[in-house]
N, C-alpha and C positions, 0 to 999 in steps of 0.2 A: 504494500500500500504506500502510496505517495505521502510524504510527511505533510504536505499541504492538505490532502484529503483527510488525513488523520486529525489534524488540528481543526479542520472545518467540522468533522463529525463530532468531535468533543464539544466544540462551540454550540452546535445544533442540539446536542443532547443536554448540555448544561442549561440552556435557555429554553428548552422545550419547543423548539421550532419544528414544524413539519418537515420530515426528510424529503429532499428533492428526489426526482427520478434519477436513475443511473445516468441518463443522458445529460441532465442538468447538474449533476453532482460536481463535475469538474469545473464548470463555470462558477458554481456557488463557492467552491473551495478557493478559487482565485479571488473572487469578490471579498469573501470573509477575511482571507489572509492579507489582502491589500488594505482593507480598512483597519485591521489590527496593526499592520505595519505603519500606517499613517498616524494612528493614535500614539504608538510608541515613539515615532519620530517627533511628533508634536510635543510630547511630554519631555523628551530629551532637549528639544530646542528651548522650551520654557525654562527647564532647569539650567541650561547653559546661560541663558539671558539673565536669570536671577543671580546665578553664581558670579557671573562676570561683573555685574553692577554692584553686587554686595561687597566685592573685594577690590573695587576700583578706587 
């Protein structure tokens, strides 16, 4: 199983989302992982911004 698909299945199971069909599962995996990546990147940028200006 692809790590992206595994992460998407865990996300779907944790939040109780209806499982997509096998045809849509790959697309859903990329969508969910992309959104999670953007959230992590956003948090990292906010942390970097706060850290930089706190020690400036």
